[in-house]
C-alpha positions in Angstrom: -52.4 -21.8 -69.7 -50.9 -20.3 -66.4 -49.7 -22.1 -63.3 -50.1 -21.1 -59.7 -46.5 -20.5 -58.6 -46.8 -19.3 -55.0 -49.2 -18.8 -52.1 -47.6 -16.2 -49.8 -49.0 -15.7 -46.3 -48.7 -12.8 -43.9 -49.6 -12.1 -40.2 -50.9 -8.5 -40.3 -52.0 -6.8 -37.1 -53.2 -3.3 -36.3 -52.9 -2.0 -32.7 -56.5 -0.8 -32.5 -56.7 -1.7 -28.8 -54.8 1.4 -28.0 -57.9 3.5 -28.7 -60.4 0.8 -27.8 -61.7 0.7 -31.4 -63.7 -2.5 -31.8 -64.2 -3.0 -28.1 -67.3 -4.9 -26.9 -68.5 -6.9 -23.9 -66.6 -10.1 -24.9 -63.6 -8.5 -26.6 -62.5 -5.5 -24.6 -59.1 -5.0 -26.2 -59.0 -6.1 -29.9 -56.1 -5.6 -32.2 -57.8 -5.9 -35.6 -55.8 -8.4 -37.7 -55.7 -10.3 -40.9 -54.2 -13.7 -41.8 -53.5 -12.6 -45.3 -52.5 -14.4 -48.5 -51.5 -13.7 -52.1 -51.9 -16.2 -54.9 -49.4 -15.7 -57.7 -49.2 -17.2 -61.1 -46.8 -17.1 -64.0 -49.4 -15.4 -66.3 -48.1 -12.4 -68.2 -51.0 -10.2 -67.0 -49.4 -10.0 -63.6 -52.8 -10.4 -61.8 -52.7 -11.8 -58.2 -55.4 -13.1 -56.0 -55.7 -11.6 -52.5 -57.7 -12.9 -49.5 -57.7 -12.9 -45.7 -59.2 -14.2 -42.5 -60.2 -11.4 -40.0 -59.1 -12.0 -36.4 -58.7 -9.7 -33.4 -55.0 -10.3 -32.6 -53.7 -13.3 -30.7 -54.2 -16.4 -32.7 -53.8 -14.7 -36.0 -50.6 -16.7 -36.5 -52.7 -19.9 -36.2 -54.9 -18.8 -39.1 -51.8 -17.9 -41.1 -50.4 -21.4 -40.5 -53.7 -22.9 -41.5 -53.6 -21.1 -44.8 -50.1 -22.3 -45.4 -51.3 -25.9 -44.8 -53.6 -25.5 -47.8 -50.9 -24.5 -50.2 -50.4 -28.0 -51.6 -53.9 -28.0 -53.0 -53.2 -25.2 -55.5 -49.5 -24.9 -56.0 -48.5 -26.0 -59.4 -52.1 -26.4 -60.6 -53.5 -25.0 -63.8 -55.0 -21.6 -62.8 -57.5 -21.6 -65.7 -58.8 -25.1 -64.6 -59.4 -23.9 -61.0 -61.0 -20.6 -62.0 -63.1 -22.2 -64.7 -65.0 -24.3 -62.2 -65.1 -22.6 -58.8 -67.6 -25.1 -57.5 -65.1 -27.9 -58.0 -62.3 -25.7 -56.6 -64.4 -25.2 -53.4 -65.0 -28.9 -53.0 -61.3 -29.7 -53.7 -60.5 -27.7 -50.5 -63.5 -28.4 -48.3 -63.8 -32.1 -49.1 -60.2 -33.0 -48.3 -60.7 -36.3 -46.4 -58.0 -35.6 -43.8 -58.5 -31.8 -43.2 -62.2 -32.5 -42.6 -61.3 -34.3 -39.4 -60.3 -30.8 -38.0 -63.8 -29.6 -38.6 -65.7 -30.7 -40.4 -66.6 -27.5 -42.2 -66.0 -25.2 -39.2 -63.3 -23.5 -37.2 -59.8 -22.4 -38.1 -59.4 -24.6 -41.2 -62.8 -23.8 -42.7 -62.0 -20.0 -42.4 -58.6 -20.6 -43.9 -60.3 -22.3 -46.8 -62.5 -19.3 -47.1 -59.5 -17.0 -47.4 -58.0 -19.2 -50.2 -61.4 -19.4 -52.0 -61.9 -15.7 -51.8 -58.4 -15.1 -53.2 -59.2 -17.3 -56.1 -62.4 -15.2 -56.7 -60.3 -12.1 -56.5 -58.0 -13.4 -59.2 -60.9 -14.6 -61.3 -62.6 -11.2 -61.1 -59.4 -9.3 -62.0 -58.9 -11.5 -65.0 -62.5 -10.8 -66.1 -61.9 -7.1 -65.6 -65.0 -6.8 -63.3 -65.7 -6.1 -59.7 -66.8 -9.3 -58.0 -70.4 -8.2 -57.4 -70.8 -7.7 -61.2 -69.0 -10.9 -62.1 -71.4 -12.9 -60.0 -74.4 -10.9 -61.1 -73.6 -11.7 -64.8 -73.5 -15.5 -64.2 -76.4 -17.6 -65.3 -78.7 -19.3 -62.8 -77.1 -22.6 -63.8 -73.6 -21.3 -63.2 -74.5 -19.9 -59.8 -76.2 -23.1 -58.6 -73.0 -25.1 -59.7 -71.0 -23.1 -57.2 -73.0 -24.3 -54.2 -72.5 -27.5 -52.2 -76.1 -28.5 -51.3 -75.0 -31.4 -49.1 -76.7 -31.1 -45.7 -79.2 -28.4 -46.8 -81.5 -30.1 -49.2 -84.1 -30.5 -46.5 -84.4 -26.7 -46.7 -83.3 -25.8 -50.2 -82.7 -28.1 -53.2 -80.7 -27.2 -56.3 -84.0 -27.2 -58.3 -85.6 -24.7 -55.9 -82.5 -22.5 -56.0 -82.5 -22.6 -59.8 -86.1 -21.6 -59.8 -85.5 -18.7 -57.5 -82.6 -17.4 -59.6 -84.6 -17.8 -62.9 -87.5 -15.8 -61.4 -85.1 -13.0 -60.4 -83.3 -13.0 -63.8 -85.6 -10.7 -65.8 -85.1 -7.7 -63.5 -81.3 -8.0 -63.2 -80.4 -5.2 -65.5 -82.9 -2.8 -64.1 -81.6 -3.5 -60.6 -78.0 -3.1 -61.7 -78.9 0.4 -63.0 -80.6 1.2 -59.7 -77.7 0.0 -57.7 -75.3 2.2 -59.6 -77.6 5.2 -59.3 -78.8 4.7 -55.7 -76.0 2.8 -53.9 -76.7 0.3 -51.2 -77.8 1.3 -47.7 -75.3 1.2 -44.9 -75.4 1.6 -41.1 -72.6 2.5 -38.8 -71.2 1.0 -35.6 -68.5 3.7 -35.3 -70.3 5.4 -32.3 -71.0 2.3 -30.4 -67.8 0.6 -29.2 -68.1 -0.3 -25.5 -64.9 1.3 -24.4 -65.9 4.8 -25.7 -66.9 7.5 -23.3 -70.5 8.9 -23.3 -69.1 12.1 -24.8 -67.5 10.3 -27.6 -70.6 8.1 -28.2 -72.8 11.2 -28.5 -70.4 13.1 -30.7 -70.0 10.2 -33.1 -73.7 9.5 -33.1 -74.4 13.1 -34.2 -71.7 12.8 -36.9 -73.3 9.6 -38.2 -76.7 11.2 -38.6 -75.0 14.2 -40.3 -73.3 11.8 -42.7 -76.6 10.3 -43.8 -76.8 7.1 -41.8 -80.3 6.1 -40.7 -79.2 3.4 -38.3 -76.4 3.2 -35.7 -75.4 0.2 -33.6 -74.2 0.1 -29.9 -72.3 -2.6 -28.1 -74.1 -3.8 -25.0 -73.9 -6.6 -22.4 -71.3 -5.8 -19.8 -73.5 -3.8 -17.4 -77.3 -3.3 -17.6 -77.1 0.0 -15.8 -74.5 1.3 -18.2 -76.4 0.0 -21.2 -79.6 1.7 -20.2 -77.7 5.0 -19.8 -75.8 4.6 -23.1 -78.9 3.6 -25.1 -81.0 6.4 -23.6 -78.2 8.9 -24.4 -78.0 7.6 -28.0 -81.8 7.9 -28.4 -81.8 11.4 -27.0 -78.9 12.3 -29.3 -80.2 10.9 -32.6 -84.0 11.5 -32.1 -86.9 9.2 -32.8 -86.4 8.6 -36.5 -82.9 7.0 -36.5 -82.8 3.3 -35.8 -80.6 2.0 -33.0 -79.4 -1.7 -33.2 -77.8 -3.4 -30.2 -75.0 -6.0 -30.3 -74.3 -8.3 -27.2 -71.5 -10.2 -28.9 -72.6 -13.6 -27.4 -72.6 -12.3 -23.8 -75.8 -13.8 -22.3 -77.6 -16.9 -21.4 -81.1 -17.3 -22.8 -83.2 -16.0 -19.9 -80.7 -13.2 -19.2 -80.9 -12.1 -22.8 -84.7 -11.9 -22.7 -84.7 -9.9 -19.5 -81.9 -7.6 -20.6 -83.4 -6.8 -24.0 -86.8 -6.3 -22.3 -85.3 -3.5 -20.3 -83.8 -1.8 -23.3 -86.7 -2.3 -25.7 -88.5 0.9 -24.6 -85.8 2.8 -26.5 -87.1 1.4 -29.8 -84.5 -1.2 -30.7 -83.9 -2.1 -34.4 -82.5 -5.6 -33.5 -80.5 -7.4 -30.9 -77.4 -9.0 -32.3 -75.6 -12.1 -31.1 -77.5 -12.4 -27.8 -76.1 -15.8 -27.0 -73.7 -18.5 -28.3 -73.7 -18.6 -32.1 -74.0 -22.4 -32.0 -77.2 -22.4 -29.9 -80.0 -22.6 -32.4 -82.7 -23.4 -29.9 -81.5 -20.7 -27.6 -81.8 -18.2 -30.4 -85.3 -19.4 -31.1 -86.3 -19.0 -27.5 -84.8 -15.5 -27.4 -86.5 -14.5 -30.6 -89.8 -15.5 -29.1 -89.1 -13.9 -25.8 -88.0 -10.5 -27.2 -90.5 -10.1 -30.1 -91.2 -7.8 -31.8 -87.4 -6.9 -31.5 -85.8 -9.0 -34.2 -82.8 -11.3 -33.4 -79.8 -10.8 -35.7 -76.9 -13.2 -35.9 -74.3 -14.7 -38.3 -70.8 -13.2 -37.9 -69.7 -16.2 -35.9 -72.0 -18.8 -37.5 -69.7 -21.4 -38.8 -71.3 -22.8 -41.9 -74.4 -23.0 -44.1 -75.8 -25.8 -42.0 -76.2 -23.7 -38.9 -77.7 -20.9 -40.9 -80.2 -23.4 -42.3 -81.2 -24.5 -38.8 -81.6 -20.9 -37.5 -83.9 -20.2 -40.4 -85.9 -23.4 -40.0 -86.4 -22.7 -36.3 -87.5 -19.2 -36.8 -84.6 -18.2 -34.6 -83.2 -15.3 -36.8 -84.9 -12.2 -38.2 -81.8 -10.7 -39.7 -79.1 -12.9 -41.3 -75.6 -11.5 -41.0 -73.2 -13.0 -43.4 -69.5 -12.4 -43.0 -67.0 -12.5 -45.9 -64.3 -14.1 -43.8 -66.1 -16.6 -41.5 -67.5 -19.4 -43.7 -65.7 -21.0 -46.6 -65.7 -18.0 -48.9 -67.9 -16.7 -51.7 -69.4 -20.1 -52.6 -70.8 -20.8 -49.1 -72.0 -17.3 -48.7 -74.0 -17.7 -51.9 -75.6 -20.8 -50.4 -76.6 -18.7 -47.3 -78.0 -15.9 -49.5 -80.1 -18.5 -51.3 -81.3 -20.0 -48.0 -82.2 -16.5 -46.7 -84.1 -15.7 -49.9 -86.0 -19.1 -49.6 -87.1 -18.2 -46.1 -87.8 -14.5 -46.8 -85.4 -13.2 -44.2 -83.4 -10.1 -44.9 -79.6 -10.0 -45.0 -77.6 -7.3 -43.3 -73.9 -8.3 -43.4 -71.4 -8.0 -40.6 -68.5 -5.8 -41.6 -66.0 -3.5 -39.9 -62.8 -5.2 -39.0 -59.9 -5.3 -41.4 -61.2 -5.3 -45.0 -64.7 -6.8 -44.1 -66.5 -3.7 -45.5 -64.5 -3.9 -48.7 -65.2 -7.6 -49.2 -68.8 -8.1 -48.0 -70.3 -5.2 -50.0 -69.8 -7.4 -53.2 -72.1 -10.1 -51.7 -74.9 -7.7 -50.8 -74.8 -6.0 -54.2 -74.8 -9.4 -56.0 -77.8 -10.5 -53.8 -79.8 -7.4 -54.7 -79.1 -7.7 -58.5 -79.4 -11.5 -58.9 -80.9 -13.2 -55.9 -83.4 -11.4 -53.5 -83.9 -8.4 -55.7 -84.6 -6.4 -52.5 -82.9 -3.6 -50.6 -85.9 -2.9 -48.3 -84.7 -3.0 -44.7 -81.3 -4.3 -45.7 -78.1 -2.6 -44.8 -74.3 -3.3 -44.8 -72.5 -2.5 -41.6 -69.9 0.2 -41.8 -67.0 1.1 -39.5 -64.7 3.9 -40.4 -61.5 2.0 -39.5 -58.5 0.9 -41.6 -59.9 1.5 -45.1 -56.8 3.5 -46.0 -54.8 0.2 -46.1 -56.7 -1.2 -49.1 -56.0 -0.6 -52.8 -59.7 -0.1 -53.5 -61.2 1.2 -50.2 -65.0 1.4 -49.8 -66.8 4.4 -51.1 -69.4 5.2 -48.4 -71.3 8.5 -48.8 -74.7 9.8 -47.7 -75.2 6.7 -45.6 -74.8 4.4 -48.6 -72.1 2.1 -50.1 -71.4 3.0 -53.7 -70.7 0.1 -56.0 -67.0 -0.5 -56.7 -65.9 -0.5 -60.3 -62.3 -1.8 -59.9 -61.8 -5.4 -61.0 -61.5 -7.9 -58.1 -63.0 -8.7 -54.8 -61.8 -5.6 -52.9 -59.5 -7.6 -50.6 -56.1 -6.4 -51.8 -54.0 -4.4 -49.2 -51.4 -1.9 -50.3 -47.9 -3.2 -50.1 -46.7 -0.7 -47.5 -49.3 -1.8 -45.1 -48.3 -5.4 -45.5 -44.8 -4.4 -44.7 -45.4 -2.0 -41.9 -48.0 -4.0 -39.9 -46.5 -7.4 -40.3 -46.3 -9.1 -36.9 -44.0 -9.2 -35.0 -41.2 -7.8 -37.3 -42.9 -4.9 -39.1 -41.9 -1.4 -38.1 -45.2 -0.8 -36.2 -44.5 -3.7 -33.9 -40.7 -3.5 -33.6 -38.1 -0.8 -33.0 -39.7 2.3 -31.5 -42.9 0.5 -31.0 -41.4 -2.6 -29.3 -43.5 -2.0 -26.2 -46.6 -2.9 -28.2 -45.4 -6.5 -28.6 -45.2 -7.0 -24.9 -48.6 -5.3 -24.3 -50.4 -7.3 -27.0 
């Protein structure tokens, strides 16, 4: 038996706004950040559980405070009991009768719960000596179904239907696991497409992306139609006709505006339009999907829970589901979303980039391929070449593919020097010689 002895939280921020990395039509000056936590136990193995919520700067302290508010749920508890029933652990946090009033199941507290849940999964995978994707892929269909809270989604997916899907996928698991290790998992890159980049930088990075083996790039759009037409035309001329170009409006438009704007960009052969309007507007997404067809609508990085994903799928409002490792309440809820997408036959292409999102979400896509959908066709994980050097097990992206991690854990552990140097506001990057950053950001 081991006991959880500490939940330590950190406000970690990177001054990415200085180079406009991550800039888009709604977020012109992001400082990529993480409200970060470490779960510690008194076990002799020394394993810790690491998790985080991704933000873009101001407000990161609010997420860190929300994580701290959850400590009492796990401090002093038997770690083996929590890790042995992760479905019950999820409900312990999400079903708190008083915390639910702050949501329910959405917003700051729900994301903080996701960070704590993901940290528990990180600890569980480390103790098992397996990367998270492999740990999940080895679970029986019954074990996987027990992780999911089916409340509010049984009109679209019942436990029995989920169990049947997982059983049907079970015979091919080992063959797909071998394929994954041999072939990797397709990726696409947003590195060329940040809105604050010059045309020259866009073209140079687009060429580099193609040379690195990526078959799809993504551009941010939505601030100026004239600029977008020029930038998308430039990207198409740069990469040629065989490379897919996806577009991301980051929630910029109203419904009619989205339909008109995408219509003027569609001649450049658009792979999808991402987040065209408010992530809460299911009917708006449905209208846009109808109005811009055959260009698919992609969304999910700001979708707050499995219920909204269910409605988007039921309404035919989404053609590409974009899960995010740090938006909903952790691994468990993302498994529910993967099962819903499989039920509706919609492909999943996760949102990544940010701080640690590539490291974390790759595990969910790889698990999905091995144990749920069994499909990589048309599926890709977003890649952005930022901040990976701060992680103990950074992603391995080569030849346009993510290569499966073998290190035990969920990939979310940052190196200790980065935690120290980028701690806000007292870390060396934000204080002393860099004090001016604090006033600017």
